[in-house]
N, C-alpha and C positions, 0 to 999 in steps of 0.2 A: 211282312215288311217289319224292319226294325223299329221297335217303338219310339226310340229316340228321334230317328229319322223323321217319322211321321209328326212327332212334336215340333222339329224344327221347320218341317214343311208348313205346317199350320201357323207357326210363328211369323215366317216369312210371308205367307199370304194375308195375314191379318194386318201386317204393317204395310203391304202394298194396298190393301183395302182401305185402310185409314188414310193413307197419303192420296188415293184417289178421290176419296170424300172430300178432303180439303182442297184438292185441284177443282172438283165440281163447284164448290162454293165460291173459289176464287175467279173461275170462269163465268159464273152465272149468276151471281148474286145481284148484281145490278140490273140485269135485264129481267130477273125473276121479281124484283121488287117493282120494276116499272111495269111489267106486264100483269103481275098477281098480287101486288102490294105485299109480298112475302120474299124476302131475300133467301130464306130456306127452303122455297118451294121443291126444287130440284134435290137438294140435299136431304130432304125428308123421303123423297121417292126412293132414292139410293140406300137409304138407312133401312127402309122396310124390306128392299130386296136383299140387304145384307143380312139382316135378322132371319129372313126366310132361307138364306143360304147357310147360315149357322145351324138351323133346324135340321136341313137336309143333310149336312155333314155329320151331325150327331146321329140321325138316323141311318145313314148309309154305313157310318163306323160299326153299327151293330151287326151288320151283315158280314158273314165270313167271306174271305177271298175265294175259298173253295165253291161257293156258290156261284160266282161269276165263271169260274173255270168249267164246272159241270154244265152250266146252262148258256154258255157263250153263243152256241148255234141259235138256240131258242130266242135269246136276246137280240142278236143280229137279224134273225127273221122278222121279230115284231118291229124292229127299226126300219127293215125294208119296206114292210107292209104300210107303215106310217108314211114313208117317203111317197109311196103310191097314192095313199088317200089324200095327202095334202095338195097334190095336183089337181084333184077333181074341184071344178068350179063350185062355188056354193059351200064347200067344205073349208078348203085352203083359203087363207087370206092373202091377199096382195099388199105388200108394202115395199115402198122404193122400187116398183117395178118386178118384184120377185115373189112368186106364189110359194112361199115356204114358211107360212106360219099358221098355226091353229090358234084362232082368237077365243079367249075364254074372259068374257067381261072386258076389263081394262087391260087384261095380262095377255101375252102372247108366248107361245111355245113353238120352238123350231124342232122337228123331229131330226134335222141334220145335226143338232148338237149332240143328240143321244147317240147317232151314228157313228160319230167320230170315236167315241169311248168304245162302243160295241165292236167295231171293226178292228181296233188295236187289241181288245182282248181276244177276238176270234183269230187274229193273225198270230198273236203271241202263242196261243194254244196249238195252233196248226204247225207252227215252227217248232215248238219244243217236242212234238209228236212225230215229226217229220225230218228229224235230224239227219237221217241216213239218206234221205232223198234231196237234201237241199242243195247238193251239187249238180242234181240232175234237173235241168230246166223244165223239162216236161213232166215229171213227176212231182217234182218239189216246189216249182215256182209258178208255173202256168195256172194251177188251181186257184192259188190266192190272187193272181192277177186278174182272172176271170172275175172272182168276187169283187176286186177293186174296181174294175171297168164298169161292173153292173151298178155298183154305189155312186161312182162318178157320173155315170150317164143319167141316173135318177135326178141326181142333185143339179146337173147342168139344165135339166128340163125345166126348173123352177124360174129362172136359172140363178145359181150363186156359184160363180167361178171361184171366189175366195176360198169358202168352205171346202169345195171340191179339191182345190189344190193343197189345202192343208191336209185332207185325208190321204191324197197321194203320197205327199211328202213324208207323212207319218208312216204309211205302210212300206214304202221304199227304204226308209231309215232301219225299218225292223228287219227287213230282208238283208239289208247291208251288215248289221250287227250279227245276224245269224250266220254269215260267212258265204253269201251268193258271190259267184265269181265276178270280179270287178268289169270283166268284158261285157257282162250283161248289162251293168248300169250304163256303160258308154253307148252300147247300141239303143238302149231305151232312152237315154238322154237325148239322142239325136232325133229319135221318134218323137219325143216329148215336145222338143223345140218346134217340131214342124206342127204338131198338133195345137200347141199354144198360140202359135202364130195365125194359124187358121181360125181359132176360136176369137182371137182378137180382131182379125179381119171382118169376120162376118157379124160382129157385134160393134158398131161404131162407138158406143159409150166407152168400151174398155180402151179403145184407142184414144178418146178423149181423156180418160184418167191418165194416160202416159204422157201426152203432149201437154196436159194442163200441170203436170208435176214438172215438166222441163221448162214451161213457160206460162205460169198461172195468170199472168197479167194479159194474155191473149183473149181470156174469157173471165175478168174479175168478178163478175157478178153471178157466173155460172160454174162450170167445172173448177175454176180456180179459186172460188170464194173461200173455201176452207183453209187452202194452203196460204193464201194471202193474210187471212185472219190470224193464222198461226205466226206468221212473220210479224205481224202488229204485236202481238203478245210477247213475242221475244224481244222485240224492241225496247218496249217501256220497262220490261222486267218487273220483278217483284210481286208479292202477293197482295190479293185485294182484301182486306179486312175491315 
């Protein structure tokens, strides 16, 4: 990757992170001061993760891209194993109704986050090596769709619909960029709409999220609470310093 592009991406990321920290203070300082007698309570936590993130960026930057290319299958296989292990009661932790975390002391790790990156790397390598088969759905597209459905299925067992959809959209975007026939996406889109509808119907909380977005006042202390609070925040405006 172009070094200048990497610097620009890092600069933009740092600006977004700094802005996010300011917003965390703006939105949490009063509550943190009331509950913990420390208005910077949540900001300190975020700064800790920020420093950990910088260290990981520095560490991963030392690894050559060729390493990921050569070991994409192994990395993805490890992620799949972790997605299976996290589903085992007593090993995976349940948070917000989803068994998708490994708890390490006060910290939590989601294997699905690593899976996002690994499946993008694996798909990119596959498409770069299968360019002559990409027009053939059976030889070029079906294999990567099988991998995608396996990953999506494991994540939905947690369940984590949001992360699953991000992975699906990411892989489909790569297929589109690679030049897969547009008719394939039209057919898959129809199948996807049917599938998403079924997933929403069988899980009432997903439907609650949709209805609360349309009318948050129908459940102001439940599903509509966050949306209403955001409206309150927009109403007064300004930063809390």
